[in-house]
N, CA, C and O atoms as CSV, one atom per row, in Angstrom:
chain,resi,resn,atom,element,x,y,z
A,1,ALA,N,N,0.849,-1.184,0.000
A,1,ALA,CA,C,0.000,0.000,0.000
A,1,ALA,C,C,0.891,1.241,0.000
A,1,ALA,O,O,2.111,1.149,0.131
A,2,ASP,N,N,0.268,2.374,-0.146
A,2,ASP,CA,C,1.019,3.629,-0.178
A,2,ASP,C,C,1.306,4.118,1.236
A,2,ASP,O,O,1.141,5.298,1.546
A,3,GLU,N,N,1.727,3.214,2.066
A,3,GLU,CA,C,1.999,3.545,3.462
A,3,GLU,C,C,3.492,3.773,3.637
A,3,GLU,O,O,4.305,2.983,3.157
A,4,HIS,N,N,3.852,4.848,4.320
A,4,HIS,CA,C,5.259,5.124,4.591
A,4,HIS,C,C,5.627,4.500,5.935
A,4,HIS,O,O,4.991,4.770,6.953
A,5,LEU,N,N,6.644,3.677,5.922
A,5,LEU,CA,C,7.091,3.029,7.151
A,5,LEU,C,C,8.372,3.682,7.640
A,5,LEU,O,O,9.311,3.900,6.874
A,6,ASP,N,N,8.392,3.983,8.906
A,6,ASP,CA,C,9.590,4.523,9.532
A,6,ASP,C,C,10.316,3.364,10.205
A,6,ASP,O,O,9.939,2.932,11.294
A,7,LEU,N,N,11.352,2.871,9.553
A,7,LEU,CA,C,12.067,1.710,10.101
A,7,LEU,C,C,12.873,2.051,11.342
A,7,LEU,O,O,13.385,1.156,12.013
A,8,ASP,N,N,12.994,3.353,11.658
A,8,ASP,CA,C,13.652,3.756,12.899
A,8,ASP,C,C,12.684,3.704,14.082
A,8,ASP,O,O,13.095,3.855,15.233
A,9,ASP,N,N,11.405,3.493,13.795
A,9,ASP,CA,C,10.389,3.357,14.836
A,9,ASP,C,C,10.762,2.149,15.704
A,9,ASP,O,O,11.183,1.118,15.180
A,10,GLY,N,N,10.614,2.269,16.995
A,10,GLY,CA,C,11.015,1.229,17.938
A,10,GLY,C,C,10.376,-0.125,17.724
A,10,GLY,O,O,10.956,-1.140,18.107
A,11,ARG,N,N,9.195,-0.172,17.122
A,11,ARG,CA,C,8.534,-1.470,16.941
A,11,ARG,C,C,9.256,-2.371,15.947
A,11,ARG,O,O,8.983,-3.570,15.891
A,12,TRP,N,N,10.171,-1.812,15.165
A,12,TRP,CA,C,10.924,-2.611,14.194
A,12,TRP,C,C,12.245,-3.126,14.761
A,12,TRP,O,O,12.996,-3.796,14.052
A,13,GLU,N,N,12.543,-2.825,16.030
A,13,GLU,CA,C,13.806,-3.272,16.620
A,13,GLU,C,C,13.835,-4.782,16.841
A,13,GLU,O,O,14.899,-5.397,16.772
A,14,ASP,N,N,12.683,-5.377,17.102
A,14,ASP,CA,C,12.613,-6.820,17.316
A,14,ASP,C,C,12.713,-7.523,15.963
A,14,ASP,O,O,11.848,-7.347,15.104
A,15,ILE,N,N,13.754,-8.308,15.776
A,15,ILE,CA,C,13.989,-8.975,14.491
A,15,ILE,C,C,12.839,-9.909,14.130
A,15,ILE,O,O,12.592,-10.158,12.950
A,16,HIS,N,N,12.131,-10.429,15.138
A,16,HIS,CA,C,11.010,-11.329,14.875
A,16,HIS,C,C,9.850,-10.590,14.194
A,16,HIS,O,O,9.109,-11.181,13.409
A,17,VAL,N,N,9.701,-9.311,14.495
A,17,VAL,CA,C,8.662,-8.502,13.845
A,17,VAL,C,C,9.005,-8.339,12.367
A,17,VAL,O,O,8.137,-8.474,11.504
A,18,VAL,N,N,10.257,-8.051,12.083
A,18,VAL,CA,C,10.693,-7.849,10.701
A,18,VAL,C,C,10.577,-9.158,9.912
A,18,VAL,O,O,10.051,-9.167,8.798
A,19,THR,N,N,11.065,-10.254,10.485
A,19,THR,CA,C,11.003,-11.532,9.767
A,19,THR,C,C,9.557,-12.001,9.613
A,19,THR,O,O,9.198,-12.592,8.596
A,20,GLY,N,N,8.737,-11.737,10.617
A,20,GLY,CA,C,7.321,-12.080,10.518
A,20,GLY,C,C,6.642,-11.300,9.405
A,20,GLY,O,O,5.815,-11.843,8.673
A,21,ALA,N,N,6.991,-10.024,9.278
A,21,ALA,CA,C,6.422,-9.192,8.212
A,21,ALA,C,C,6.862,-9.693,6.837
A,21,ALA,O,O,6.070,-9.704,5.894
A,22,LEU,N,N,8.117,-10.106,6.724
A,22,LEU,CA,C,8.622,-10.642,5.458
A,22,LEU,C,C,7.877,-11.914,5.076
A,22,LEU,O,O,7.434,-12.063,3.937
A,23,LYS,N,N,7.741,-12.823,6.027
A,23,LYS,CA,C,7.017,-14.066,5.767
A,23,LYS,C,C,5.555,-13.794,5.420
A,23,LYS,O,O,5.005,-14.407,4.505
A,24,LEU,N,N,4.941,-12.888,6.141
A,24,LEU,CA,C,3.544,-12.552,5.899
A,24,LEU,C,C,3.352,-11.966,4.502
A,24,LEU,O,O,2.377,-12.281,3.820
A,25,PHE,N,N,4.285,-11.116,4.082
A,25,PHE,CA,C,4.214,-10.536,2.742
A,25,PHE,C,C,4.154,-11.642,1.689
A,25,PHE,O,O,3.287,-11.628,0.816
A,26,PHE,N,N,5.075,-12.595,1.776
A,26,PHE,CA,C,5.122,-13.665,0.780
A,26,PHE,C,C,3.930,-14.615,0.908
A,26,PHE,O,O,3.436,-15.121,-0.099
A,27,ARG,N,N,3.468,-14.857,2.120
A,27,ARG,CA,C,2.334,-15.755,2.327
A,27,ARG,C,C,1.043,-15.153,1.771
A,27,ARG,O,O,0.180,-15.894,1.301
A,28,GLU,N,N,0.892,-13.842,1.813
A,28,GLU,CA,C,-0.351,-13.209,1.386
A,28,GLU,C,C,-0.376,-12.816,-0.090
A,28,GLU,O,O,-1.369,-12.264,-0.566
A,29,LEU,N,N,0.696,-13.093,-0.809
A,29,LEU,CA,C,0.655,-12.842,-2.252
A,29,LEU,C,C,-0.445,-13.696,-2.871
A,29,LEU,O,O,-0.646,-14.832,-2.443
A,30,PRO,N,N,-1.164,-13.178,-3.868
A,30,PRO,CA,C,-2.225,-13.982,-4.496
A,30,PRO,C,C,-1.680,-15.273,-5.117
A,30,PRO,O,O,-2.373,-16.289,-5.167
A,31,GLU,N,N,-0.453,-15.219,-5.579
A,31,GLU,CA,C,0.222,-16.398,-6.103
A,31,GLU,C,C,1.602,-16.426,-5.457
A,31,GLU,O,O,2.248,-15.386,-5.327
A,32,PRO,N,N,2.062,-17.617,-5.050
A,32,PRO,CA,C,3.362,-17.672,-4.370
A,32,PRO,C,C,4.523,-17.259,-5.282
A,32,PRO,O,O,4.378,-17.150,-6.499
A,33,LEU,N,N,5.665,-17.035,-4.657
A,33,LEU,CA,C,6.857,-16.646,-5.415
A,33,LEU,C,C,7.159,-17.674,-6.505
A,33,LEU,O,O,7.487,-17.305,-7.633
A,34,ILE,N,N,7.050,-18.940,-6.177
A,34,ILE,CA,C,7.114,-19.991,-7.199
A,34,ILE,C,C,5.655,-20.238,-7.601
A,34,ILE,O,O,4.891,-20.814,-6.825
A,35,PRO,N,N,5.269,-19.814,-8.788
A,35,PRO,CA,C,3.856,-19.842,-9.188
A,35,PRO,C,C,3.240,-21.243,-9.115
A,35,PRO,O,O,3.932,-22.257,-9.208
A,36,PHE,N,N,1.919,-21.260,-8.947
A,36,PHE,CA,C,1.191,-22.525,-8.885
A,36,PHE,C,C,1.516,-23.402,-10.092
A,36,PHE,O,O,1.624,-24.621,-9.965
A,37,SER,N,N,1.673,-22.785,-11.255
A,37,SER,CA,C,1.939,-23.534,-12.488
A,37,SER,C,C,3.266,-24.280,-12.435
A,37,SER,O,O,3.484,-25.207,-13.214
A,38,HIS,N,N,4.155,-23.886,-11.523
A,38,HIS,CA,C,5.468,-24.520,-11.429
A,38,HIS,C,C,5.589,-25.489,-10.250
A,38,HIS,O,O,6.606,-26.168,-10.106
A,39,PHE,N,N,4.559,-25.553,-9.410
A,39,PHE,CA,C,4.644,-26.370,-8.198
A,39,PHE,C,C,5.012,-27.818,-8.515
A,39,PHE,O,O,6.003,-28.333,-7.998
A,40,ASP,N,N,4.224,-28.472,-9.356
A,40,ASP,CA,C,4.464,-29.894,-9.657
A,40,ASP,C,C,5.816,-30.103,-10.327
A,40,ASP,O,O,6.460,-31.131,-10.117
A,41,LYS,N,N,6.249,-29.137,-11.130
A,41,LYS,CA,C,7.538,-29.260,-11.816
A,41,LYS,C,C,8.695,-29.227,-10.817
A,41,LYS,O,O,9.636,-30.013,-10.927
A,42,PHE,N,N,8.624,-28.315,-9.840
A,42,PHE,CA,C,9.680,-28.247,-8.830
A,42,PHE,C,C,9.678,-29.488,-7.946
A,42,PHE,O,O,10.740,-29.990,-7.576
A,43,ILE,N,N,8.495,-29.984,-7.608
A,43,ILE,CA,C,8.401,-31.193,-6.779
A,43,ILE,C,C,8.982,-32.378,-7.537
A,43,ILE,O,O,9.731,-33.173,-6.969
A,44,ALA,N,N,8.641,-32.502,-8.819
A,44,ALA,CA,C,9.194,-33.594,-9.633
A,44,ALA,C,C,10.715,-33.479,-9.723
A,44,ALA,O,O,11.422,-34.484,-9.655
A,45,ALA,N,N,11.211,-32.266,-9.875
A,45,ALA,CA,C,12.664,-32.064,-9.988
A,45,ALA,C,C,13.375,-32.470,-8.708
A,45,ALA,O,O,14.410,-33.134,-8.761
A,46,ILE,N,N,12.834,-32.082,-7.556
A,46,ILE,CA,C,13.528,-32.367,-6.297
A,46,ILE,C,C,13.492,-33.856,-5.973
A,46,ILE,O,O,14.307,-34.333,-5.184
A,47,LYS,N,N,12.574,-34.586,-6.560
A,47,LYS,CA,C,12.479,-36.039,-6.340
A,47,LYS,C,C,13.475,-36.824,-7.185
A,47,LYS,O,O,13.671,-38.019,-6.962
A,48,MET,N,N,14.105,-36.163,-8.151
A,48,MET,CA,C,15.067,-36.864,-9.029
A,48,MET,C,C,16.213,-37.430,-8.206
A,48,MET,O,O,16.768,-36.751,-7.342
A,49,GLN,N,N,16.556,-38.667,-8.480
A,49,GLN,CA,C,17.611,-39.337,-7.726
A,49,GLN,C,C,19.012,-38.875,-8.129
A,49,GLN,O,O,19.901,-38.762,-7.284
A,50,ASP,N,N,19.201,-38.612,-9.405
A,50,ASP,CA,C,20.519,-38.201,-9.902
A,50,ASP,C,C,20.762,-36.730,-9.542
A,50,ASP,O,O,20.059,-35.854,-10.045
A,51,PRO,N,N,21.755,-36.443,-8.672
A,51,PRO,CA,C,21.981,-35.063,-8.234
A,51,PRO,C,C,22.300,-34.096,-9.373
A,51,PRO,O,O,21.924,-32.926,-9.307
A,52,THR,N,N,22.978,-34.560,-10.403
A,52,THR,CA,C,23.313,-33.687,-11.526
A,52,THR,C,C,22.054,-33.292,-12.290
A,52,THR,O,O,21.852,-32.121,-12.611
A,53,ARG,N,N,21.221,-34.272,-12.576
A,53,ARG,CA,C,19.955,-33.984,-13.277
A,53,ARG,C,C,19.044,-33.113,-12.414
A,53,ARG,O,O,18.415,-32.181,-12.916
A,54,ARG,N,N,18.974,-33.415,-11.113
A,54,ARG,CA,C,18.148,-32.634,-10.195
A,54,ARG,C,C,18.605,-31.176,-10.195
A,54,ARG,O,O,17.787,-30.264,-10.309
A,55,GLY,N,N,19.911,-30.962,-10.067
A,55,GLY,CA,C,20.456,-29.611,-10.036
A,55,GLY,C,C,20.187,-28.851,-11.320
A,55,GLY,O,O,19.821,-27.676,-11.283
A,56,GLN,N,N,20.363,-29.505,-12.444
A,56,GLN,CA,C,20.132,-28.852,-13.734
A,56,GLN,C,C,18.650,-28.531,-13.912
A,56,GLN,O,O,18.296,-27.465,-14.417
A,57,CYS,N,N,17.802,-29.443,-13.503
A,57,CYS,CA,C,16.363,-29.233,-13.658
A,57,CYS,C,C,15.880,-28.071,-12.782
A,57,CYS,O,O,15.109,-27.234,-13.250
A,58,VAL,N,N,16.320,-28.007,-11.519
A,58,VAL,CA,C,15.927,-26.902,-10.643
A,58,VAL,C,C,16.449,-25.584,-11.213
A,58,VAL,O,O,15.736,-24.581,-11.230
A,59,HIS,N,N,17.695,-25.594,-11.678
A,59,HIS,CA,C,18.282,-24.405,-12.308
A,59,HIS,C,C,17.409,-23.925,-13.465
A,59,HIS,O,O,17.066,-22.745,-13.546
A,60,ASP,N,N,17.054,-24.845,-14.355
A,60,ASP,CA,C,16.249,-24.489,-15.524
A,60,ASP,C,C,14.863,-23.994,-15.121
A,60,ASP,O,O,14.329,-23.067,-15.730
A,61,LEU,N,N,14.287,-24.607,-14.102
A,61,LEU,CA,C,12.968,-24.173,-13.634
A,61,LEU,C,C,13.019,-22.757,-13.064
A,61,LEU,O,O,12.125,-21.951,-13.318
A,62,VAL,N,N,14.055,-22.459,-12.300
A,62,VAL,CA,C,14.191,-21.107,-11.749
A,62,VAL,C,C,14.270,-20.097,-12.883
A,62,VAL,O,O,13.668,-19.026,-12.812
A,63,PHE,N,N,15.012,-20.439,-13.923
A,63,PHE,CA,C,15.149,-19.507,-15.053
A,63,PHE,C,C,13.913,-19.463,-15.939
A,63,PHE,O,O,13.790,-18.575,-16.782
A,64,SER,N,N,12.994,-20.412,-15.759
A,64,SER,CA,C,11.750,-20.387,-16.532
A,64,SER,C,C,10.663,-19.556,-15.845
A,64,SER,O,O,9.590,-19.343,-16.410
A,65,LEU,N,N,10.945,-19.088,-14.628
A,65,LEU,CA,C,9.972,-18.277,-13.899
A,65,LEU,C,C,9.792,-16.920,-14.572
A,65,LEU,O,O,10.702,-16.427,-15.238
A,66,PRO,N,N,8.614,-16.317,-14.398
A,66,PRO,CA,C,8.440,-14.945,-14.909
A,66,PRO,C,C,9.511,-14.036,-14.306
A,66,PRO,O,O,9.942,-14.265,-13.176
A,67,PRO,N,N,9.949,-13.009,-15.041
A,67,PRO,CA,C,11.051,-12.159,-14.568
A,67,PRO,C,C,10.860,-11.602,-13.151
A,67,PRO,O,O,11.810,-11.596,-12.369
A,68,ALA,N,N,9.678,-11.143,-12.812
A,68,ALA,CA,C,9.468,-10.579,-11.471
A,68,ALA,C,C,9.662,-11.645,-10.393
A,68,ALA,O,O,10.211,-11.359,-9.329
A,69,HIS,N,N,9.218,-12.861,-10.663
A,69,HIS,CA,C,9.383,-13.956,-9.705
A,69,HIS,C,C,10.864,-14.334,-9.584
A,69,HIS,O,O,11.391,-14.488,-8.483
A,70,HIS,N,N,11.514,-14.479,-10.728
A,70,HIS,CA,C,12.934,-14.840,-10.742
A,70,HIS,C,C,13.772,-13.793,-10.014
A,70,HIS,O,O,14.596,-14.134,-9.165
A,71,ASP,N,N,13.564,-12.530,-10.342
A,71,ASP,CA,C,14.376,-11.464,-9.759
A,71,ASP,C,C,14.133,-11.329,-8.256
A,71,ASP,O,O,15.070,-11.111,-7.487
A,72,THR,N,N,12.879,-11.460,-7.845
A,72,THR,CA,C,12.567,-11.408,-6.411
A,72,THR,C,C,13.189,-12.594,-5.691
A,72,THR,O,O,13.727,-12.450,-4.594
A,73,MET,N,N,13.113,-13.764,-6.311
A,73,MET,CA,C,13.706,-14.959,-5.719
A,73,MET,C,C,15.211,-14.786,-5.544
A,73,MET,O,O,15.768,-15.168,-4.515
A,74,LYS,N,N,15.859,-14.219,-6.535
A,74,LYS,CA,C,17.307,-14.019,-6.466
A,74,LYS,C,C,17.680,-13.136,-5.275
A,74,LYS,O,O,18.606,-13.454,-4.529
A,75,VAL,N,N,16.964,-12.036,-5.101
A,75,VAL,CA,C,17.257,-11.112,-3.995
A,75,VAL,C,C,16.931,-11.749,-2.647
A,75,VAL,O,O,17.716,-11.659,-1.703
A,76,LEU,N,N,15.763,-12.395,-2.563
A,76,LEU,CA,C,15.357,-13.030,-1.303
A,76,LEU,C,C,16.336,-14.125,-0.901
A,76,LEU,O,O,16.773,-14.167,0.249
A,77,PHE,N,N,16.683,-15.002,-1.818
A,77,PHE,CA,C,17.573,-16.107,-1.491
A,77,PHE,C,C,18.995,-15.628,-1.193
A,77,PHE,O,O,19.694,-16.239,-0.384
A,78,ARG,N,N,19.428,-14.548,-1.832
A,78,ARG,CA,C,20.731,-13.970,-1.492
A,78,ARG,C,C,20.708,-13.494,-0.041
A,78,ARG,O,O,21.657,-13.716,0.711
A,79,HIS,N,N,19.616,-12.839,0.340
A,79,HIS,CA,C,19.473,-12.392,1.731
A,79,HIS,C,C,19.441,-13.592,2.684
A,79,HIS,O,O,20.113,-13.578,3.716
A,80,LEU,N,N,18.673,-14.620,2.348
A,80,LEU,CA,C,18.589,-15.796,3.218
A,80,LEU,C,C,19.938,-16.497,3.345
A,80,LEU,O,O,20.260,-17.032,4.406
A,81,CYS,N,N,20.715,-16.499,2.290
A,81,CYS,CA,C,22.074,-17.069,2.360
A,81,CYS,C,C,22.934,-16.269,3.332
A,81,CYS,O,O,23.758,-16.839,4.047
A,82,ARG,N,N,22.747,-14.954,3.363
A,82,ARG,CA,C,23.494,-14.124,4.317
A,82,ARG,C,C,23.046,-14.414,5.747
A,82,ARG,O,O,23.868,-14.430,6.663
A,83,VAL,N,N,21.763,-14.641,5.942
A,83,VAL,CA,C,21.262,-15.009,7.273
A,83,VAL,C,C,21.924,-16.312,7.724
A,83,VAL,O,O,22.330,-16.440,8.879
A,84,ILE,N,N,22.030,-17.270,6.814
A,84,ILE,CA,C,22.620,-18.576,7.133
A,84,ILE,C,C,24.096,-18.437,7.496
A,84,ILE,O,O,24.606,-19.222,8.295
A,85,GLU,N,N,24.784,-17.465,6.929
A,85,GLU,CA,C,26.192,-17.248,7.278
A,85,GLU,C,C,26.373,-16.999,8.775
A,85,GLU,O,O,27.451,-17.240,9.319
A,86,TYR,N,N,25.327,-16.519,9.438
A,86,TYR,CA,C,25.380,-16.212,10.872
A,86,TYR,C,C,24.609,-17.235,11.705
A,86,TYR,O,O,24.093,-16.915,12.776
A,87,LYS,N,N,24.536,-18.473,11.202
A,87,LYS,CA,C,23.736,-19.506,11.872
A,87,LYS,C,C,24.188,-19.799,13.295
A,87,LYS,O,O,23.378,-20.218,14.122
A,88,GLU,N,N,25.465,-19.586,13.596
A,88,GLU,CA,C,25.946,-19.827,14.961
A,88,GLU,C,C,25.326,-18.835,15.943
A,88,GLU,O,O,25.085,-19.170,17.102
A,89,GLU,N,N,25.071,-17.618,15.475
A,89,GLU,CA,C,24.473,-16.599,16.345
A,89,GLU,C,C,22.949,-16.629,16.317
A,89,GLU,O,O,22.306,-16.437,17.350
A,90,ASN,N,N,22.363,-16.870,15.131
A,90,ASN,CA,C,20.906,-16.749,15.009
A,90,ASN,C,C,20.174,-18.097,14.972
A,90,ASN,O,O,18.943,-18.136,14.961
A,91,ARG,N,N,20.928,-19.193,14.954
A,91,ARG,CA,C,20.384,-20.556,14.930
A,91,ARG,C,C,19.493,-20.818,13.707
A,91,ARG,O,O,18.593,-21.656,13.755
A,92,MET,N,N,19.752,-20.098,12.625
A,92,MET,CA,C,18.990,-20.303,11.394
A,92,MET,C,C,19.877,-20.990,10.359
A,92,MET,O,O,20.569,-20.340,9.576
A,93,SER,N,N,19.837,-22.305,10.379
A,93,SER,CA,C,20.584,-23.107,9.423
A,93,SER,C,C,19.813,-23.172,8.100
A,93,SER,O,O,18.698,-22.660,7.995
A,94,VAL,N,N,20.408,-23.795,7.116
A,94,VAL,CA,C,19.728,-23.988,5.834
A,94,VAL,C,C,18.408,-24.724,6.070
A,94,VAL,O,O,17.374,-24.354,5.514
A,95,GLN,N,N,18.455,-25.763,6.896
A,95,GLN,CA,C,17.250,-26.543,7.157
A,95,GLN,C,C,16.180,-25.701,7.856
A,95,GLN,O,O,14.997,-25.806,7.532
A,96,SER,N,N,16.591,-24.874,8.805
A,96,SER,CA,C,15.637,-24.023,9.522
A,96,SER,C,C,14.963,-23.027,8.582
A,96,SER,O,O,13.748,-22.836,8.630
A,97,ILE,N,N,15.756,-22.404,7.737
A,97,ILE,CA,C,15.209,-21.446,6.761
A,97,ILE,C,C,14.243,-22.171,5.824
A,97,ILE,O,O,13.172,-21.650,5.510
A,98,ALA,N,N,14.619,-23.371,5.378
A,98,ALA,CA,C,13.763,-24.133,4.465
A,98,ALA,C,C,12.431,-24.484,5.113
A,98,ALA,O,O,11.387,-24.426,4.463
A,99,ILE,N,N,12.463,-24.844,6.382
A,99,ILE,CA,C,11.225,-25.171,7.100
A,99,ILE,C,C,10.333,-23.939,7.218
A,99,ILE,O,O,9.115,-24.030,7.067
A,100,VAL,N,N,10.942,-22.795,7.487
A,100,VAL,CA,C,10.182,-21.563,7.663
A,100,VAL,C,C,9.616,-21.062,6.332
A,100,VAL,O,O,8.461,-20.640,6.271
A,101,PHE,N,N,10.419,-21.105,5.270
A,101,PHE,CA,C,10.003,-20.492,4.010
A,101,PHE,C,C,9.454,-21.458,2.968
A,101,PHE,O,O,8.774,-21.023,2.039
A,102,GLY,N,N,9.726,-22.751,3.092
A,102,GLY,CA,C,9.261,-23.716,2.090
A,102,GLY,C,C,7.784,-23.603,1.756
A,102,GLY,O,O,7.434,-23.370,0.600
A,103,PRO,N,N,6.898,-23.766,2.755
A,103,PRO,CA,C,5.461,-23.724,2.464
A,103,PRO,C,C,4.956,-22.332,2.067
A,103,PRO,O,O,3.874,-22.210,1.493
A,104,THR,N,N,5.720,-21.299,2.364
A,104,THR,CA,C,5.315,-19.935,2.024
A,104,THR,C,C,5.643,-19.607,0.570
A,104,THR,O,O,4.860,-18.947,-0.113
A,105,LEU,N,N,6.791,-20.063,0.102
A,105,LEU,CA,C,7.257,-19.695,-1.238
A,105,LEU,C,C,6.787,-20.647,-2.324
A,105,LEU,O,O,6.779,-20.296,-3.504
A,106,LEU,N,N,6.397,-21.846,-1.927
A,106,LEU,CA,C,6.064,-22.898,-2.885
A,106,LEU,C,C,4.888,-23.676,-2.321
A,106,LEU,O,O,5.036,-24.414,-1.348
A,107,ARG,N,N,3.716,-23.512,-2.932
A,107,ARG,CA,C,2.550,-24.245,-2.440
A,107,ARG,C,C,1.645,-24.592,-3.615
A,107,ARG,O,O,1.639,-23.898,-4.632
A,108,PRO,N,N,0.874,-25.677,-3.467
A,108,PRO,CA,C,-0.029,-26.072,-4.550
A,108,PRO,C,C,-1.218,-25.128,-4.628
A,108,PRO,O,O,-1.536,-24.436,-3.661
A,109,ALA,N,N,-1.869,-25.103,-5.776
A,109,ALA,CA,C,-3.029,-24.237,-5.971
A,109,ALA,C,C,-4.173,-24.631,-5.048
A,109,ALA,O,O,-4.911,-23.767,-4.577
A,110,SER,N,N,-4.329,-25.928,-4.783
A,110,SER,CA,C,-5.360,-26.381,-3.845
A,110,SER,C,C,-4.689,-27.227,-2.770
A,110,SER,O,O,-3.684,-27.892,-3.023
A,111,GLU,N,N,-5.241,-27.193,-1.604
A,111,GLU,CA,C,-4.636,-27.888,-0.454
A,111,GLU,C,C,-5.086,-29.338,-0.333
A,111,GLU,O,O,-5.003,-29.931,0.742
A,112,GLU,N,N,-5.558,-29.902,-1.429
A,112,GLU,CA,C,-5.931,-31.311,-1.364
A,112,GLU,C,C,-4.684,-32.159,-1.524
A,112,GLU,O,O,-3.657,-31.682,-2.008
A,113,GLY,N,N,-4.772,-33.402,-1.122
A,113,GLY,CA,C,-3.611,-34.273,-1.218
A,113,GLY,C,C,-2.888,-34.339,0.111
A,113,GLY,O,O,-3.391,-33.873,1.134
A,114,ASN,N,N,-1.718,-34.917,0.084
A,114,ASN,CA,C,-0.954,-35.156,1.295
A,114,ASN,C,C,-0.123,-33.920,1.645
A,114,ASN,O,O,0.978,-33.734,1.128
A,115,MET,N,N,-0.662,-33.083,2.525
A,115,MET,CA,C,0.018,-31.832,2.876
A,115,MET,C,C,1.357,-32.093,3.560
A,115,MET,O,O,2.321,-31.363,3.331
A,116,ALA,N,N,1.426,-33.127,4.398
A,116,ALA,CA,C,2.677,-33.424,5.105
A,116,ALA,C,C,3.770,-33.807,4.109
A,116,ALA,O,O,4.919,-33.388,4.243
A,117,MET,N,N,3.401,-34.607,3.109
A,117,MET,CA,C,4.385,-35.017,2.105
A,117,MET,C,C,4.779,-33.819,1.244
A,117,MET,O,O,5.950,-33.662,0.900
A,118,HIS,N,N,3.807,-32.975,0.894
A,118,HIS,CA,C,4.126,-31.762,0.136
A,118,HIS,C,C,5.135,-30.919,0.901
A,118,HIS,O,O,6.090,-30.406,0.317
A,119,MET,N,N,4.924,-30.774,2.211
A,119,MET,CA,C,5.786,-29.910,3.008
A,119,MET,C,C,7.237,-30.400,2.984
A,119,MET,O,O,8.166,-29.595,2.921
A,120,VAL,N,N,7.424,-31.704,3.034
A,120,VAL,CA,C,8.786,-32.255,2.964
A,120,VAL,C,C,9.457,-31.811,1.673
A,120,VAL,O,O,10.598,-31.349,1.690
A,121,PHE,N,N,8.756,-31.948,0.561
A,121,PHE,CA,C,9.344,-31.590,-0.735
A,121,PHE,C,C,9.476,-30.081,-0.908
A,121,PHE,O,O,10.439,-29.611,-1.513
A,122,GLN,N,N,8.515,-29.314,-0.382
A,122,GLN,CA,C,8.617,-27.855,-0.437
A,122,GLN,C,C,9.892,-27.407,0.272
A,122,GLN,O,O,10.637,-26.571,-0.239
A,123,ASN,N,N,10.132,-27.964,1.436
A,123,ASN,CA,C,11.329,-27.613,2.202
A,123,ASN,C,C,12.590,-28.033,1.452
A,123,ASN,O,O,13.582,-27.303,1.452
A,124,GLN,N,N,12.560,-29.194,0.821
A,124,GLN,CA,C,13.732,-29.667,0.084
A,124,GLN,C,C,14.046,-28.769,-1.104
A,124,GLN,O,O,15.214,-28.546,-1.426
A,125,VAL,N,N,13.009,-28.254,-1.757
A,125,VAL,CA,C,13.239,-27.340,-2.889
A,125,VAL,C,C,13.945,-26.078,-2.400
A,125,VAL,O,O,14.937,-25.649,-2.988
A,126,VAL,N,N,13.432,-25.488,-1.325
A,126,VAL,CA,C,14.040,-24.262,-0.795
A,126,VAL,C,C,15.463,-24.551,-0.317
A,126,VAL,O,O,16.371,-23.758,-0.567
A,127,GLU,N,N,15.662,-25.666,0.359
A,127,GLU,CA,C,17.003,-26.034,0.831
A,127,GLU,C,C,17.957,-26.197,-0.346
A,127,GLU,O,O,19.096,-25.732,-0.293
A,128,HIS,N,N,17.501,-26.851,-1.400
A,128,HIS,CA,C,18.348,-27.047,-2.582
A,128,HIS,C,C,18.750,-25.708,-3.197
A,128,HIS,O,O,19.917,-25.498,-3.528
A,129,ILE,N,N,17.786,-24.808,-3.347
A,129,ILE,CA,C,18.092,-23.502,-3.958
A,129,ILE,C,C,19.071,-22.730,-3.080
A,129,ILE,O,O,19.977,-22.075,-3.594
A,130,LEU,N,N,18.899,-22.799,-1.769
A,130,LEU,CA,C,19.844,-22.130,-0.863
A,130,LEU,C,C,21.244,-22.726,-1.000
A,130,LEU,O,O,22.229,-21.996,-1.108
A,131,ASN,N,N,21.323,-24.046,-0.996
A,131,ASN,CA,C,22.626,-24.716,-1.081
A,131,ASN,C,C,23.314,-24.504,-2.426
A,131,ASN,O,O,24.542,-24.520,-2.510
A,132,GLN,N,N,22.525,-24.308,-3.470
A,132,GLN,CA,C,23.075,-24.175,-4.823
A,132,GLN,C,C,22.922,-22.748,-5.357
A,132,GLN,O,O,22.925,-22.536,-6.570
A,133,TYR,N,N,22.788,-21.776,-4.461
A,133,TYR,CA,C,22.497,-20.402,-4.883
A,133,TYR,C,C,23.476,-19.902,-5.948
A,133,TYR,O,O,23.051,-19.360,-6.968
A,134,SER,N,N,24.762,-20.076,-5.727
A,134,SER,CA,C,25.742,-19.505,-6.664
A,134,SER,C,C,25.666,-20.210,-8.030
A,134,SER,O,O,25.952,-19.584,-9.051
A,135,TYR,N,N,25.293,-21.472,-8.068
A,135,TYR,CA,C,25.140,-22.175,-9.334
A,135,TYR,C,C,23.851,-21.747,-10.039
A,135,TYR,O,O,23.837,-21.547,-11.254
A,136,ILE,N,N,22.777,-21.611,-9.270
A,136,ILE,CA,C,21.468,-21.302,-9.853
A,136,ILE,C,C,21.397,-19.856,-10.346
A,136,ILE,O,O,20.834,-19.583,-11.406
A,137,PHE,N,N,21.971,-18.932,-9.570
A,137,PHE,CA,C,21.878,-17.525,-9.950
A,137,PHE,C,C,23.220,-17.015,-10.448
A,137,PHE,O,O,23.339,-15.846,-10.816
C-alpha cells in the first residue's frame, strides 16, 4: 500500500517482527513466489535421484519463472544465504530457513492431497536452492 514506514520506529527493533512481516508478505501474495503452475515441476525435480539432473532441472525451472518472480527470488535467497552465514548466532541453518520459508514460497493451488508429504518436498526445494544459490543464480 502507499503507506510510509519509519524503520527507525522502535517497533521494528525486534527482528522477529521484521522476519514475521517478510514471511507474511510472501504468504499473502495472491500467487506464491514460485507460481502454482510450477509447483508440480519443482516437486518432480527435487524427487530426481541423480543429483546432476536434479540440479540442472531446478536451475532451468528457476530460469523459466516470470522475470518478477525470478528477480525477487534471487534477492530473497541472497538475503537468506546471508542469514545462514550467521547460523551460529541466530540458529537459522539452511534446514531451519527451508522449514520456515518452504510452504510460504512454494505451495499447490489447492490444499488437497498429502500436505505433510508436500511440506517435505517444499522444504527440500528451498534447501536445494539455498545450497546451490551460486550455481542457480
